[in-house]
C-alpha positions as CSV (number, residue, x, y, z in Angstrom):
1,X,0.0,0.0,0.0
2,X,2.9,2.3,-0.6
3,X,1.9,5.8,-1.5
4,X,-1.8,5.2,-0.6
5,X,-1.9,8.0,1.9
6,X,-4.9,7.6,4.3
7,X,-7.0,5.8,1.7
8,X,-6.6,2.7,-0.3
9,X,-6.8,2.7,-4.1
10,X,-6.6,-0.6,-6.0
11,X,-3.2,-0.8,-7.7
12,X,-5.0,-1.5,-11.0
13,X,-6.1,2.2,-10.9
14,X,-4.3,5.5,-11.4
15,X,-5.4,8.7,-9.8
16,X,-4.3,12.2,-10.5
17,X,-4.6,15.2,-12.7
18,X,-5.6,14.4,-16.3
19,X,-5.5,17.2,-18.8
20,X,-8.1,15.5,-21.0
21,X,-10.5,15.4,-18.1
22,X,-10.0,19.0,-17.1
23,X,-9.1,18.1,-13.5
24,X,-8.4,15.0,-11.5
25,X,-9.9,11.5,-12.2
26,X,-9.4,7.8,-11.5
27,X,-8.7,5.5,-14.4
28,X,-8.2,1.7,-14.7
29,X,-4.6,0.8,-15.6
30,X,-5.6,-2.9,-15.9
31,X,-9.0,-4.6,-16.3
32,X,-11.1,-4.7,-13.1
33,X,-13.7,-7.5,-12.6
34,X,-17.2,-6.9,-11.4
35,X,-17.3,-6.9,-7.6
36,X,-13.6,-6.2,-7.2
37,X,-12.7,-3.7,-4.5
38,X,-11.6,-0.4,-6.1
39,X,-11.0,1.9,-3.1
40,X,-11.4,2.4,0.7
41,X,-11.7,6.0,2.0
42,X,-9.8,6.9,5.1
43,X,-9.8,10.0,7.3
44,X,-11.4,11.4,10.4
45,X,-15.1,11.3,11.2
46,X,-16.7,14.7,11.8
47,X,-20.2,15.7,12.7
48,X,-22.2,17.8,10.3
49,X,-21.9,20.9,12.5
50,X,-18.1,20.6,12.5
51,X,-17.8,20.7,8.7
52,X,-15.7,23.6,7.4
53,X,-17.0,24.5,3.9
54,X,-14.1,27.0,3.6
55,X,-11.6,24.1,3.7
56,X,-9.5,23.7,0.6
57,X,-11.1,21.2,-1.9
58,X,-14.1,20.9,0.5
59,X,-16.5,18.9,-1.7
60,X,-13.7,16.5,-2.9
61,X,-12.5,15.8,0.7
62,X,-15.9,15.1,2.4
63,X,-18.0,12.0,2.1
64,X,-21.2,11.6,4.0
65,X,-21.1,8.1,5.7
66,X,-24.1,8.3,8.0
67,X,-26.9,10.6,9.1
68,X,-25.0,13.7,10.3
69,X,-21.6,12.1,10.0
70,X,-18.9,12.7,7.4
71,X,-15.5,11.3,6.6
72,X,-13.0,14.0,6.0
73,X,-9.8,13.3,4.1
74,X,-6.9,14.9,6.1
75,X,-5.0,15.9,3.0
76,X,-6.2,17.6,-0.1
77,X,-6.3,15.4,-3.2
78,X,-5.9,12.0,-1.7
79,X,-6.0,9.4,-4.6
80,X,-9.6,8.6,-3.7
81,X,-10.7,12.2,-3.8
82,X,-10.5,12.1,-7.6
83,X,-13.5,10.0,-8.3
84,X,-15.9,11.9,-10.6
85,X,-19.7,11.7,-10.9
86,X,-21.4,10.0,-13.8
87,X,-25.1,9.4,-14.4
88,X,-23.9,6.0,-15.9
89,X,-21.4,4.8,-13.2
90,X,-19.2,1.8,-13.2
91,X,-18.5,1.6,-9.5
92,X,-20.8,1.7,-6.4
93,X,-20.6,1.6,-2.7
94,X,-19.9,-1.4,-0.5
95,X,-20.5,-0.4,3.1
96,X,-19.7,3.1,4.2
97,X,-16.2,3.6,2.9
98,X,-15.6,1.3,-0.1
99,X,-16.3,1.3,-3.8
100,X,-16.5,-1.9,-5.9
101,X,-16.9,-2.4,-9.6
102,X,-20.5,-2.7,-10.7
103,X,-19.5,-4.4,-13.9
104,X,-16.2,-5.4,-15.6
105,X,-14.1,-2.3,-16.3
106,X,-11.6,-2.2,-19.2
107,X,-8.1,-0.7,-18.9
108,X,-8.2,3.0,-19.8
109,X,-11.8,3.5,-18.6
110,X,-12.5,6.3,-16.1
111,X,-13.9,5.0,-12.8
112,X,-16.8,7.0,-11.5
113,X,-19.9,6.7,-9.4
114,X,-23.3,8.5,-9.3
115,X,-23.2,10.9,-6.3
116,X,-26.9,9.9,-5.8
117,X,-25.4,6.8,-4.2
118,X,-23.9,8.7,-1.3
119,X,-25.1,12.3,-1.2
120,X,-28.1,13.1,0.9
121,X,-27.4,16.8,1.5
122,X,-27.2,20.0,-0.5
123,X,-23.5,20.7,0.0
124,X,-22.4,19.5,-3.4
125,X,-25.0,20.5,-6.1
126,X,-23.8,21.3,-9.6
127,X,-24.7,21.1,-13.3
128,X,-23.8,17.7,-14.7
129,X,-21.6,17.4,-17.8
130,X,-21.0,13.6,-17.6
131,X,-22.0,13.1,-21.2
132,X,-23.8,9.8,-20.6
133,X,-27.0,9.0,-22.5
134,X,-28.8,9.0,-19.1
135,X,-27.4,12.3,-17.9
136,X,-29.8,14.1,-15.6
137,X,-28.3,17.5,-16.3
138,X,-27.8,18.3,-12.7
139,X,-26.7,16.7,-9.4
140,X,-28.2,17.5,-6.1
141,X,-28.7,16.0,-2.6
142,X,-32.2,14.7,-3.4
143,X,-31.3,12.5,-6.4
144,X,-31.3,9.4,-4.2
145,X,-35.1,9.9,-4.0
146,X,-35.6,9.1,-7.7
147,X,-37.4,5.7,-7.9
148,X,-35.7,4.9,-11.3
149,X,-32.3,4.9,-9.5
150,X,-33.4,2.6,-6.7
151,X,-33.4,-0.6,-8.8
152,X,-30.5,0.6,-11.0
153,X,-28.2,1.0,-7.9
154,X,-29.7,-1.6,-5.6
155,X,-27.0,-2.9,-3.3
156,X,-24.7,0.1,-4.2
157,X,-26.2,2.9,-2.1
158,X,-24.5,4.1,1.0
159,X,-26.2,2.3,4.0
160,X,-27.8,5.4,5.4
161,X,-29.4,6.2,2.1
162,X,-30.5,2.6,1.6
163,X,-32.4,3.0,5.0
164,X,-33.9,6.2,3.8
165,X,-35.0,4.6,0.6
166,X,-36.6,1.7,2.4
167,X,-38.5,4.2,4.6
168,X,-39.6,6.1,1.6
169,X,-40.8,3.0,-0.2
170,X,-42.8,2.0,2.9
171,X,-44.4,5.4,2.9
172,X,-45.2,5.1,-0.8
173,X,-46.4,1.5,-0.4
174,X,-43.9,0.5,-3.1
175,X,-43.0,-3.2,-2.9
176,X,-39.3,-3.7,-3.9
């Protein structure tokens, strides 16, 4: 795990600044099989009221892991901070701090996840330019409430959002 900082990035991946991406990103250096662990985030756990939105690279360094709790990367631009959003992702969450491949990933492909899988707040809302056929055009903290994403990402939502979805389904009398 040499050079992995506080987080783990699968050695089949490369993370960093990529001119063609216009910023940082994570790319597969070698093929990655469906279900294979891609990363584990590390850092310190902070309560929502302790978050500092003025912190350098705030939205890249914060990951909501539970209701009112966030994982904060202690250093800017950890390798795992470079995962970008896509409305057609190829990685999804396993537990609170891991990402796994949702399908086989080819060498050279960018690895990305849909922020709807983990984002239940308004701290990171933006216009989406992912370019996928399914692009929603914007990303916000209520995207997890979209029923069309529940089945698509079943088993890949952050646990706190999976619980919210189950409660919402029960309210809507939707049988999963």
